[in-house]
N, C-alpha and C positions, 0 to 999 in steps of 0.2 A: 634653697630658700628657707628661711626660718618661718615656722608656723606658730601662731598663738597657742598658749597652753590653756585649754578649757577644762574645767573640772565641774563635776556635778555632785551635789549633796542633797539627797532627798528631793530631786527634781529641780532644785534651784541651781542655775548655772553661774559660774564665775570665771573671769579671765585672770590669769596669774602672770606676773612679770617673768620673763625668760631668764633673768639674771638672779634675782633675789627671792622669787616665788611669793612676793606680797600680792594681795588681791588688788588688781587694777580697777576692776569694776564688777559689780554684781550684774550678771547677764553676760552674754557672749559678745565680744567685740573683736576687732582685728588688731588691737593694740598689742605690741610686743614687749614694751618696757614701761615701768612706772616712771614718773617724772624724774625721780632721783637717779635712777640707773641710766635713763636716757642722757642726762647731763654727764654722768661718769663716762659713758661710752662716746662722748663728744658728738652726740646727736643734737642738732638744733631742732627743738620740738616743732616749730612751725614748718620746717622742711620735712620732718618726719610725717606730720599730718598731711602735708601736700602730697607726699609720695603715696601714703596710704589711700588718700582720696583718688589719686590717679589710678592706682591699681584696682580699686573697686569699680571705677568707671570702665576700665578695660576688661574686667572679668565679671560682668553683670550676671552671667549665668550661674556663678557660684554664690550669690548673695544669700540664698536661703538654704544652704547646705550646712 
């Protein structure tokens, strides 16, 4: 299973794209790819977010880790 890339810089967290390492968001999220790379990887963004939402609801114990 691919995990999100989280980086910390002076206490401010950021999530990076697993393909191109661009900052997806300031703060820690479960996103794996930026929108550009998700399209390149033949990901349907809506399906991607549905899957991520499903995983979060199945793994509620891991939300604050």
